[in-house]
C-alpha positions in Angstrom: 122.8 118.5 102.8 120.4 116.7 100.6 117.7 118.7 98.9 114.4 117.6 97.3 115.2 116.5 93.7 113.3 119.4 91.9 114.6 120.7 88.7 112.8 123.0 86.2 114.5 124.6 83.5 112.9 127.2 81.2 114.4 127.3 77.9 113.9 129.3 74.6 112.9 127.1 71.8 113.8 129.8 69.1 110.2 129.9 67.9 109.5 133.6 67.4 106.1 135.1 68.4 105.0 138.6 68.3 106.1 139.1 71.8 109.4 137.4 71.6 110.4 133.7 72.1 108.1 130.8 73.1 109.3 129.2 76.3 109.0 125.6 77.1 109.5 124.1 80.6 111.8 121.1 80.8 111.3 119.0 84.0 113.7 116.3 85.4 111.1 113.5 86.0 113.2 110.5 86.7 116.7 109.2 86.9 117.2 105.5 85.8 119.9 103.5 87.5 121.0 100.4 85.4 121.7 97.7 87.8 123.2 94.2 87.7 120.9 92.7 90.2 117.4 94.3 90.3 116.1 92.6 93.6 119.4 93.5 95.4 119.4 97.0 94.2 115.6 97.4 95.3 116.4 96.0 98.7 119.5 98.5 99.0 117.4 101.6 98.1 114.3 100.4 100.2 115.8 98.7 103.2 119.1 100.4 103.5 118.5 103.9 102.2 114.9 104.0 103.3 113.1 105.1 100.1 109.4 104.1 99.6 109.0 101.7 96.8 106.2 102.8 94.4 106.0 99.7 92.4 108.2 96.8 91.1 108.2 94.4 88.1 110.8 91.9 87.0 112.1 94.6 84.6 111.4 97.9 86.4 111.3 99.3 89.9 110.4 102.8 90.8 110.6 104.7 94.1 108.4 107.6 95.3 111.0 110.3 95.8 109.0 113.5 95.4 108.7 115.3 92.1 111.7 113.3 90.5 111.5 109.5 90.7 114.3 107.1 91.1 113.8 104.1 88.7 115.9 101.0 88.4 116.2 98.6 85.5 118.3 95.6 84.7 121.6 96.4 82.9 122.0 95.5 79.3 124.8 95.8 76.6 123.3 99.1 75.7 122.8 100.2 79.4 125.8 98.8 81.4 125.5 98.3 85.2 126.5 101.4 87.2 125.4 103.9 84.6 122.4 106.4 85.0 120.1 107.9 82.5 118.1 111.2 83.2 114.5 111.5 82.0 113.2 114.9 80.9 109.7 115.8 80.2 108.6 118.7 77.9 105.3 120.1 76.8 105.9 119.9 73.1 108.0 116.8 72.2 108.0 117.4 68.5 109.2 121.1 68.8 112.0 120.1 71.4 113.3 117.3 69.1 113.2 119.7 66.1 115.3 122.2 68.3 117.8 119.6 69.4 118.2 118.3 65.8 118.8 121.9 64.5 121.4 122.3 67.2 123.3 119.2 65.9 122.0 116.6 68.7 121.5 113.1 67.6 117.8 112.7 68.4 117.5 109.0 67.4 114.4 107.3 66.0 110.8 108.3 66.1 109.2 108.5 69.6 107.0 105.7 70.8 104.1 105.7 73.2 104.8 104.2 76.7 102.9 104.6 79.9 100.7 107.2 78.5 103.5 109.5 77.1 105.5 109.7 74.0 109.1 108.7 74.7 112.3 109.3 72.7 116.0 109.3 73.3 118.9 111.7 72.4 122.5 111.4 72.9 124.1 113.7 75.6 127.8 114.4 76.2 130.0 111.4 75.6 127.1 109.6 73.9 125.2 109.2 77.1 121.5 108.4 76.6 118.9 110.9 77.8 115.1 110.1 77.8 112.8 112.8 76.5 109.2 112.5 76.9 106.0 114.6 76.1 102.3 114.2 76.1 100.4 112.1 73.5 98.7 114.3 70.9 94.9 114.2 71.4 92.8 113.2 68.3 
């Protein structure tokens, strides 16, 4: 049985306030599949599986799969074909990165802006990349 891909996890950031811990919602926003042949992969997911293609460029394709999107990108040496990468979204990227770093997680370089969000990567188990995004700070 297949369920709608919806994942919301509330975690404690460890930041104490007068009434306990501040909580932050973490959402699974997308899953990226690294593929050896982007047009063939798009055809498979669209024509064989029946997913609705949201948009496609030579370097990225995204399917409308409800709350969590399926995205495809061409494989590279850093992201070999057949590997997958989850994309998480948080309300406070700086706080989450600080929390992960304090817990010994390799949070990589500084976030960069992409598609209206701040995006960064951290290493999960076995060094697997995980995307972490949050809103761009308003001036």
